[in-house]
Structure formats: C-alpha cells, structure tokens
All heavy atoms as an XYZ file, in Angstrom:
707
protein
N     151.538    115.958    144.231
C     151.097    116.230    142.876
C     150.413    115.124    142.300
O     149.412    115.341    141.624
C     152.373    116.706    142.124
C     152.114    117.127    140.724
S     151.469    118.746    140.766
C     151.519    119.074    139.064
N     150.960    113.902    142.462
C     150.293    112.711    141.977
C     148.874    112.559    142.545
O     147.971    112.030    141.913
C     151.172    111.527    142.171
C     152.375    111.551    141.273
C     150.412    110.182    141.853
C     153.343    110.492    141.392
N     148.723    112.981    143.783
C     147.481    112.880    144.429
C     146.378    113.716    143.784
O     145.268    113.399    143.790
C     147.580    113.282    145.933
C     148.466    112.348    146.726
O     148.584    111.184    146.280
O     148.994    112.787    147.800
N     146.787    114.718    143.067
C     145.865    115.601    142.356
C     145.625    115.179    140.993
O     144.529    115.076    140.445
C     146.381    117.090    142.384
C     146.460    117.589    143.776
C     145.525    117.981    141.576
C     147.126    118.929    143.941
N     146.734    114.709    140.345
C     146.615    114.344    138.860
C     145.909    113.047    138.683
O     145.070    112.859    137.809
C     148.029    114.206    138.207
C     147.944    113.683    136.844
C     148.700    115.563    138.234
N     146.093    112.034    139.587
C     145.478    110.722    139.506
C     143.916    110.780    139.499
O     143.250    110.271    138.694
C     146.032    109.770    140.526
N     143.373    111.540    140.536
C     141.857    111.655    140.504
C     141.341    112.390    139.300
O     140.290    112.038    138.784
C     141.611    112.432    141.771
C     142.796    112.222    142.724
C     143.935    112.107    141.721
N     142.101    113.398    138.829
C     141.644    114.143    137.700
C     141.687    113.235    136.407
O     140.759    113.296    135.516
C     142.491    115.415    137.418
C     142.295    116.559    138.371
C     143.248    117.679    138.090
C     140.925    117.115    138.202
N     142.688    112.433    136.281
C     142.794    111.555    135.188
C     141.714    110.488    135.210
O     141.055    110.135    134.245
C     144.192    110.886    135.153
N     141.441    109.994    136.379
C     140.419    109.004    136.562
C     139.008    109.557    136.286
O     138.270    108.959    135.582
C     140.443    108.427    138.038
N     138.783    110.762    136.782
C     137.566    111.451    136.385
C     137.360    111.646    134.927
O     136.301    111.566    134.338
C     137.415    112.762    137.186
N     138.469    112.169    134.235
C     138.468    112.397    132.842
C     138.118    111.107    132.092
O     137.380    111.120    131.115
C     139.781    112.980    132.416
O     140.030    114.241    132.951
N     138.772    110.062    132.446
C     138.550    108.741    131.837
C     137.161    108.249    132.018
O     136.494    107.718    131.127
C     139.577    107.734    132.307
C     141.004    107.893    131.776
C     141.903    106.839    132.439
C     141.048    107.713    130.281
N     136.604    108.508    133.153
C     135.212    108.123    133.497
C     134.266    108.838    132.666
O     133.293    108.344    132.035
C     134.955    108.231    134.969
N     134.535    110.180    132.562
C     133.578    110.967    131.763
C     133.725    110.625    130.259
O     132.693    110.456    129.575
C     133.919    112.503    131.944
C     133.520    112.925    133.369
C     133.187    113.333    130.889
C     133.975    114.294    133.778
N     134.926    110.446    129.775
C     135.132    110.077    128.426
C     134.493    108.703    128.067
O     133.808    108.553    127.070
C     136.589    110.014    128.064
C     136.932    109.540    126.671
C     136.701    110.425    125.582
C     137.449    108.355    126.464
C     136.920    110.037    124.355
C     137.670    107.905    125.114
C     137.430    108.758    124.057
N     134.670    107.759    129.073
C     134.100    106.434    128.843
C     132.565    106.393    128.873
O     131.951    105.803    128.100
N     132.001    107.296    129.777
C     130.568    107.399    129.841
C     130.015    108.018    128.575
O     128.989    107.516    128.036
C     130.227    108.293    131.061
C     128.699    108.390    131.199
O     128.055    107.322    131.237
O     128.218    109.529    131.390
N     130.669    109.006    128.067
C     130.184    109.617    126.777
C     130.297    108.685    125.608
O     129.463    108.652    124.767
C     130.962    110.991    126.501
C     130.574    112.001    127.408
C     131.165    113.328    127.032
N     130.716    114.365    127.953
C     130.940    115.620    127.811
N     131.706    116.018    126.717
N     130.560    116.469    128.663
N     131.458    107.910    125.566
C     131.622    106.897    124.511
C     130.481    105.916    124.588
O     129.913    105.512    123.527
C     132.962    106.307    124.610
N     130.230    105.380    125.823
C     129.141    104.384    125.923
C     127.763    104.954    125.546
O     127.004    104.278    124.881
C     129.134    103.820    127.366
C     130.261    102.917    127.721
C     130.164    102.515    129.197
C     130.170    101.609    126.873
N     127.519    106.164    125.973
C     126.225    106.802    125.612
C     126.091    106.997    124.124
O     125.044    106.846    123.564
C     126.004    108.090    126.432
O     126.816    109.082    125.969
N     127.158    107.435    123.514
C     127.219    107.528    122.053
C     126.886    106.193    121.363
O     126.119    106.096    120.434
C     128.506    108.123    121.635
C     128.367    109.135    120.523
C     129.726    109.704    120.086
N     130.095    110.819    120.967
C     131.270    111.089    121.332
N     132.306    110.415    120.874
N     131.497    112.072    122.127
N     127.528    105.155    121.919
C     127.336    103.815    121.286
C     125.851    103.403    121.557
O     125.293    102.783    120.680
C     128.315    102.818    121.951
C     128.229    101.418    121.369
C     129.179    100.485    122.025
O     129.811    100.737    122.966
N     129.239     99.268    121.462
N     125.341    103.596    122.721
C     123.941    103.320    123.025
C     123.011    104.035    122.106
O     121.999    103.476    121.612
C     123.648    103.513    124.479
C     124.240    102.474    125.392
O     124.654    101.436    124.998
N     124.432    102.906    126.652
N     123.268    105.316    121.853
C     122.478    106.090    120.972
C     122.534    105.504    119.563
O     121.456    105.405    118.881
C     122.875    107.568    120.914
C     122.177    108.355    121.967
C     122.513    109.864    121.859
N     123.737    110.056    122.683
C     124.682    110.901    122.474
N     124.669    111.689    121.399
N     125.710    110.971    123.262
N     123.653    105.112    119.072
C     123.807    104.505    117.764
C     122.965    103.227    117.723
O     122.293    102.940    116.729
C     125.250    104.241    117.432
C     126.025    105.452    117.010
C     127.397    105.046    116.527
N     128.274    106.217    116.464
C     129.409    106.349    116.981
N     129.940    105.338    117.562
N     130.108    107.447    116.851
N     123.054    102.396    118.761
C     122.320    101.095    118.771
C     120.836    101.457    118.823
O     120.064    100.774    118.086
C     122.685    100.273    119.951
C     124.112     99.673    119.823
C     124.531     98.967    121.077
O     123.854     99.083    122.138
N     125.623     98.243    120.994
N     120.412    102.437    119.591
C     119.065    102.842    119.652
C     118.537    103.313    118.346
O     117.446    102.985    117.882
C     118.809    103.941    120.778
C     118.846    103.415    122.115
O     118.911    102.180    122.333
O     118.992    104.268    123.077
N     119.377    104.140    117.636
C     118.967    104.642    116.286
C     118.917    103.537    115.318
O     118.048    103.541    114.476
C     120.022    105.741    115.852
C     119.877    107.025    116.592
O     118.831    107.307    117.179
N     120.931    107.849    116.572
N     119.812    102.544    115.386
C     119.756    101.457    114.461
C     118.529    100.598    114.738
O     117.863    100.182    113.816
C     121.039    100.537    114.689
N     118.164    100.373    116.024
C     116.956     99.622    116.370
C     115.745    100.410    115.856
O     114.812     99.805    115.309
C     116.882     99.334    117.825
C     115.666     98.593    118.251
C     115.615     97.193    117.672
O     116.641     96.535    117.608
N     114.514     96.719    117.277
N     115.724    101.731    116.084
C     114.630    102.531    115.651
C     114.487    102.515    114.088
O     113.387    102.364    113.563
C     114.825    104.024    116.065
C     113.619    104.627    116.610
C     113.804    106.048    117.123
N     114.585    105.969    118.378
C     115.589    106.718    118.657
N     116.053    107.618    117.888
N     116.216    106.600    119.854
N     115.615    102.554    113.461
C     115.645    102.380    111.972
C     115.040    101.053    111.481
O     114.235    101.029    110.550
C     116.954    102.575    111.382
O     117.486    103.919    111.591
N     115.394     99.946    112.167
C     114.864     98.654    111.853
C     113.422     98.620    112.108
O     112.644     98.049    111.300
C     115.621     97.544    112.636
C     117.007     97.216    112.074
C     117.561     96.026    112.709
N     117.782     96.168    114.143
C     118.866     96.646    114.667
N     119.902     96.986    113.995
N     118.974     96.699    116.054
N     112.950     99.191    113.193
C     111.523     99.200    113.520
C     110.738    100.039    112.507
O     109.669     99.602    112.009
C     111.308     99.783    114.885
C     111.776     98.874    116.018
O     111.985     97.649    115.700
O     111.990     99.376    117.144
N     111.276    101.131    112.088
C     110.627    101.955    111.124
C     110.549    101.234    109.757
O     109.555    101.318    109.080
C     111.314    103.320    110.954
C     111.134    104.261    112.144
C     111.946    105.486    112.032
O     112.685    105.670    111.079
O     111.887    106.330    112.976
N     111.630    100.618    109.394
C     111.601     99.843    108.169
C     110.588     98.725    108.208
O     109.852     98.485    107.229
C     112.992     99.241    107.905
C     113.184     98.410    106.619
C     112.864     99.286    105.410
C     114.546     97.846    106.558
N     110.471     98.003    109.311
C     109.496     96.922    109.433
C     108.128     97.481    109.369
O     107.257     96.946    108.649
C     109.686     96.279    110.808
C     108.858     94.991    111.031
C     109.105     94.328    112.288
N     110.561     93.954    112.499
C     111.305     94.425    113.508
N     110.788     95.227    114.401
N     112.534     94.042    113.495
N     107.836     98.633    110.054
C     106.506     99.306    109.996
C     106.183     99.716    108.600
O     105.027     99.590    108.070
C     106.423    100.419    110.954
C     106.419    100.001    112.417
C     106.518    101.224    113.303
O     106.429    102.378    112.842
O     106.653    100.973    114.554
N     107.172    100.223    107.873
C     107.006    100.668    106.530
C     106.603     99.530    105.623
O     105.759     99.586    104.782
C     108.247    101.367    105.975
O     108.516    102.456    106.842
C     108.098    101.928    104.545
N     107.345     98.408    105.785
C     107.068     97.221    104.967
C     105.625     96.672    105.189
O     104.977     96.300    104.305
C     108.125     96.155    105.177
C     109.577     96.519    104.825
S     109.656     96.845    103.033
C     109.507     95.237    102.368
N     105.264     96.678    106.515
C     103.896     96.149    106.788
C     102.835     97.139    106.199
O     101.874     96.649    105.560
C     103.736     96.126    108.327
C     104.600     94.919    108.910
C     102.225     95.919    108.746
C     104.749     94.944    110.446
N     103.086     98.415    106.279
C     102.141     99.423    105.737
C     102.083     99.210    104.180
O     101.008     99.312    103.546
C     102.562    100.802    106.046
N     103.262     98.996    103.592
C     103.291     98.754    102.116
C     102.517     97.560    101.676
O     101.824     97.548    100.699
C     104.761     98.727    101.633
C     104.982     98.608    100.160
C     104.347     99.820     99.431
C     106.459     98.498     99.871
N     102.701     96.503    102.502
C     101.976     95.236    102.157
C     100.406     95.474    102.322
O      99.672     95.018    101.492
C     102.364     94.138    103.127
N      99.994     96.193    103.352
C      98.564     96.489    103.531
C      98.094     97.334    102.375
O      96.986     97.114    101.859
C      98.349     97.232    104.840
C      98.507     96.334    106.091
C      98.252     97.082    107.334
C      98.402     96.253    108.513
N      98.208     97.060    109.807
N      98.849     98.377    102.015
C      98.483     99.167    100.860
C      98.376     98.440     99.580
O      97.427     98.656     98.857
C      99.462    100.342    100.736
C      99.194    101.357     99.675
C      97.802    102.135     99.975
C     100.288    102.461     99.651
N      99.285     97.577     99.332
C      99.262     96.741     98.126
C      98.006     95.910     98.103
O      97.335     95.853     97.087
C     100.503     95.842     98.049
O     101.657     96.715     98.063
C     100.565     95.026     96.778
N      97.681     95.242     99.227
C      96.497     94.439     99.333
C      95.238     95.295     99.130
O      94.272     94.836     98.336
N      95.151     96.491     99.628
C      94.051     97.313     99.439
C      93.840     97.756     97.959
O      92.813     97.787     97.444
C      94.171     98.618    100.321
N      94.982     98.075     97.277
C      94.969     98.470     95.884
C      94.523     97.242     95.047
O      93.664     97.433     94.111
C      96.283     98.935     95.390
C      96.388     99.066     93.882
C      96.666    100.262     96.065
N      94.862     96.079     95.374
C      94.397     94.871     94.625
C      92.901     94.663     94.868
O      92.204     94.407     93.956
C      95.193     93.616     95.110
C      96.642     93.638     94.627
C      97.391     92.413     95.143
O      96.717     91.570     95.857
O      98.611     92.334     94.839
N      92.393     94.934     96.075
C      90.958     94.740     96.293
C      90.235     95.840     95.521
O      89.125     95.531     94.967
C      90.704     94.933     97.811
C      91.071     93.734     98.605
C      90.727     93.898    100.074
O      90.715     95.107    100.602
N      90.514     92.776    100.811
N      90.712     97.020     95.468
C      90.025     98.124     94.696
C      90.015     97.709     93.236
O      89.025     97.905     92.567
C      90.715     99.441     94.953
C      90.455     99.954     96.379
C      90.245    100.482     93.975
C      91.291    101.116     96.758
N      91.143     97.155     92.757
C      91.170     96.816     91.383
C      90.174     95.721     90.990
O      89.466     95.712     90.000
N      89.991     94.711     91.936
C      89.104     93.629     91.757
C      87.662     94.189     91.734
O      86.821     93.829     90.925
C      89.268     92.573     92.835
O      90.597     92.041     92.806
C      88.286     91.427     92.643
N      87.385     95.049     92.736
C      86.029     95.739     92.760
C      85.738     96.486     91.519
O      84.657     96.430     91.028
C      85.921     96.558     94.034
N      86.691     97.226     91.006
C      86.450     97.934     89.764
C      86.231     97.079     88.550
O      85.373     97.381     87.702
C      87.706     98.880     89.451
C      87.761    100.063     90.275
C      89.074    100.881     90.050
C      86.553    101.051     90.072
N      86.910     95.981     88.478
C      86.636     94.943     87.419
C      85.280     94.379     87.491
O      84.531     94.334     86.469
C      87.664     93.777     87.424
C      89.014     94.255     86.940
C      89.995     93.104     87.014
O      89.878     92.136     87.888
N      91.122     93.170     86.313
N      84.839     94.074     88.697
C      83.464     93.586     88.887
C      82.414     94.662     88.481
O      81.424     94.389     87.857
C      83.245     93.139     90.348
C      83.946     91.881     90.686
C      83.884     91.568     92.201
O      83.098     92.211     92.929
O      84.564     90.642     92.607
N      82.656     95.860     88.909
C      81.729     97.013     88.540
C      81.723     97.211     87.031
O      80.658     97.423     86.541
C      82.231     98.257     89.301
C      81.426     99.545     88.955
C      80.040     99.377     89.579
C      82.120    100.737     89.586
N      82.781     97.129     86.390
C      82.867     97.284     84.984
C      82.087     96.145     84.244
O      81.312     96.466     83.361
C      84.335     97.198     84.490
C      84.502     97.421     83.033
N      84.166     98.551     82.380
C      84.903     96.501     82.034
C      84.449     98.417     81.014
N      84.904     97.178     80.835
N      82.229     94.954     84.750
C      81.415     93.822     84.079
C      79.928     94.030     84.394
O      79.103     93.768     83.493
C      81.908     92.473     84.707
C      83.298     92.093     84.315
C      83.639     90.791     85.077
C      83.436     91.844     82.831
N      79.559     94.461     85.588
C      78.161     94.787     85.823
C      77.612     95.852     84.967
O      76.516     95.776     84.459
C      78.033     95.190     87.359
C      78.112     93.997     88.232
O      78.127     92.861     87.844
O      78.281     94.230     89.508
N      78.401     96.888     84.792
C      77.949     98.001     83.966
C      77.841     97.591     82.490
O      76.838     98.056     81.783
C      78.968     99.189     84.010
C      78.959     99.907     85.326
S      80.247    101.155     85.550
C      79.748    102.329     84.356
N      78.669     96.711     82.055
C      78.588     96.212     80.680
C      77.308     95.346     80.509
O      76.629     95.508     79.480
C      79.765     95.362     80.317
C      81.025     96.170     79.950
C      82.248     95.307     79.705
C      82.201     94.484     78.466
N      83.424     93.812     78.166
N      76.981     94.564     81.493
C      75.847     93.739     81.418
C      74.529     94.544     81.485
O      73.590     94.348     80.689
C      75.808     92.769     82.596
N      74.495     95.599     82.313
C      73.420     96.547     82.396
C      73.198     97.349     81.110
O      72.087     97.444     80.550
C      73.596     97.485     83.579
C      73.362     96.908     84.925
O      72.827     95.814     84.980
O      73.764     97.585     85.950
N      74.326     97.746     80.510
C      74.259     98.523     79.270
C      73.695     97.594     78.139
O      72.862     98.024     77.355
C      75.669     99.019     78.871
C      75.618     99.954     77.698
C      76.931    100.637     77.405
N      78.082     99.701     77.497
C      79.201     99.918     78.221
N      79.281    101.001     78.988
N      80.105     99.039     78.249
N      74.107     96.377     78.112
C      73.634     95.358     77.132
C      72.106     95.180     77.241
O      71.353     95.178     76.310
C      74.362     94.016     77.202
N      71.663     95.073     78.465
C      70.246     94.852     78.808
C      69.472     96.140     78.412
O      68.333     96.093     77.844
C      69.997     94.528     80.270
N      69.970     97.296     78.720
C      69.305     98.607     78.355
C      69.190     98.729     76.835
O      68.132     99.074     76.309
C      70.013     99.766     78.956
C      69.794     99.689     80.510
C      69.522    101.064     78.380
C      70.662    100.735     81.247
N      70.269     98.448     76.126
C      70.217     98.568     74.635
C      69.258     97.580     74.020
O      68.676     97.864     72.987
C      71.598     98.462     74.069
C      72.373     99.723     74.156
C      73.630     99.745     74.833
C      71.910    101.004     73.680
C      74.321    100.945     75.018
C      72.607    102.097     73.852
C      73.822    102.132     74.487
O      74.536    103.300     74.625
N      69.174     96.379     74.632
C      68.202     95.359     74.156
C      66.787     95.872     74.341
O      65.987     95.750     73.367
C      68.399     94.055     74.874
C      67.479     92.938     74.438
C      67.660     91.627     75.275
C      66.626     90.702     74.915
N      66.585     89.591     75.781
N      66.443     96.432     75.482
C      65.145     96.974     75.711
C      64.837     98.149     74.763
O      63.785     98.273     74.269
C      64.998     97.404     77.193
C      64.908     96.265     78.184
C      64.892     96.833     79.621
C      63.643     95.431     78.002
N      65.820     99.046     74.663
C      65.639    100.212     73.741
C      65.377     99.713     72.282
O      64.523    100.246     71.578
C      66.881    101.141     73.723
C      66.946    102.005     74.973
C      68.267    102.716     74.920
C      65.796    102.998     75.014
N      66.082     98.687     71.844
C      65.929     98.219     70.534
C      64.541     97.629     70.371
O      63.850     97.804     69.311
C      66.986     97.121     70.233
C      66.984     96.685     68.749
O      66.671     97.443     67.881
N      67.353     95.432     68.508
N      64.006     96.803     71.406
C      62.689     96.249     71.349
C      61.704     97.391     71.263
O      60.677     97.333     70.459
C      62.414     95.399     72.524
C      63.226     94.129     72.495
C      63.039     93.319     73.829
O      62.243     93.775     74.733
O      63.681     92.256     74.022
N      61.807     98.504     72.060
C      60.878     99.531     72.066
C      60.928    100.254     70.727
O      59.833    100.692     70.162
C      61.215    100.522     73.178
C      61.018     99.911     74.555
C      59.531     99.465     74.829
O      58.563    100.084     74.391
N      59.523     98.319     75.493
N      62.107    100.412     70.196
C      62.198    101.044     68.812
C      61.499    100.197     67.796
O      60.848    100.813     66.900
N      61.620     98.891     67.849
C      60.867     98.117     66.940
C      59.350     98.168     67.073
O      58.645     98.246     66.116
C      61.300     96.595     67.036
C      62.706     96.395     66.601
O      63.284     97.149     65.870
N      63.336     95.318     67.052
N      58.919     98.277     68.335
C      57.480     98.481     68.552
C      56.997     99.764     67.993
O      55.879     99.853     67.432
C      57.191     98.401     70.069
C      57.278     96.987     70.624
C      56.966     97.003     72.088
N      57.021     95.666     72.638
C      56.913     95.377     73.913
N      56.712     96.375     74.831
N      57.028     94.176     74.323
N      57.729    100.841     68.211
C      57.381    102.187     67.695
C      57.256    102.164     66.171
O      56.394    102.669     65.591
C      58.349    103.238     68.252
C      58.151    103.439     69.753
C      58.127    104.565     67.518
C      59.180    104.344     70.374
N      58.317    101.492     65.621
C      58.286    101.360     64.096
C      57.056    100.642     63.652
O      56.471    101.073     62.634
C      59.590    100.661     63.649
O      60.715    101.389     64.170
C      59.662    100.604     62.129
N      56.717     99.567     64.389
C      55.508     98.735     63.940
C      54.315     99.589     64.080
O      53.376     99.540     63.230
C      55.439     97.459     64.754
N      54.179    100.343     65.117
C      52.997    101.184     65.342
C      52.899    102.266     64.295
O      51.820    102.573     63.791
C      53.010    101.834     66.758
C      52.705    100.891     67.959
C      53.008    101.620     69.261
C      51.277    100.332     67.849
N      54.007    102.909     64.039
C      54.027    103.945     63.025
C      53.643    103.324     61.648
O      52.969    104.008     60.865
C      55.367    104.649     62.940
C      55.613    105.551     64.135
C      57.013    106.177     64.085
O      57.958    105.753     63.327
O      57.250    107.090     64.916
N      54.098    102.178     61.347
C      53.783    101.567     60.080
C      52.294    101.243     60.020
O      51.693    101.280     58.926
C      54.610    100.255     59.891
N      51.689    100.854     61.151
C      50.240    100.540     61.161
C      49.370    101.740     61.006
O      48.191    101.679     60.603
N      49.866    102.931     61.255
C      49.061    104.241     61.147
C      48.858    104.489     59.704
O      47.838    105.112     59.346
C      49.826    105.352     61.799
C      49.702    105.411     63.329
C      50.296    106.714     63.783
C      50.113    106.917     65.306
N      50.736    108.103     65.746
N      49.756    104.173     58.844
C      49.678    104.631     57.456
C      48.646    103.827     56.790
O      47.783    103.420     56.517
C      50.979    104.366     56.728
C      52.073    105.296     57.279
O      51.778    106.328     57.737
O      53.261    104.894     57.102
C-alpha cells in the first residue's frame, strides 16, 4: 500500500510545487511587465511634455510675428489714408 501512496504523494507534491512556482514566475513576469510599461509611459509623457513646450514656444513666436506684421500693415494703411486725404483736399 505504501508503494502506491508514496509515488502518488510525490507526484501530487511535484505538481503542486510546479504550479506554485509557475504562479510565482507569472507574478514576477507581471511585475516586470508593469515596471516596463510604467517606464515606457514615463518616457512617452516626457516626450509629450517636450513637444507641448515646443509648440507653445512656436505659437509665442508666431504671435509676436503677427503683431509686428499687423503694426506694419496699420502703419502703411495710415500713410495711404493720409495721402488720400491730401489728394482729396487738393481737389477742392
């Protein structure tokens, strides 16, 4: 009888031990995967933050250029308006 029970007990322990180890390995793999995903997320977030800062800087430069252009256009329009006024005054 012991000849039958001992191998069954040994096989049961081996299977239980194997499952416990595979479960532990899966947990470690999941933990490593989670750390890798977190690292990738942090890198992506840093890249995204840098890109947003570059876009903000480009928009500020564009805004300043537009202000300068607008000032130049209004200056020219004012000069043309003065010329038209002088011409109209000369007609009378």
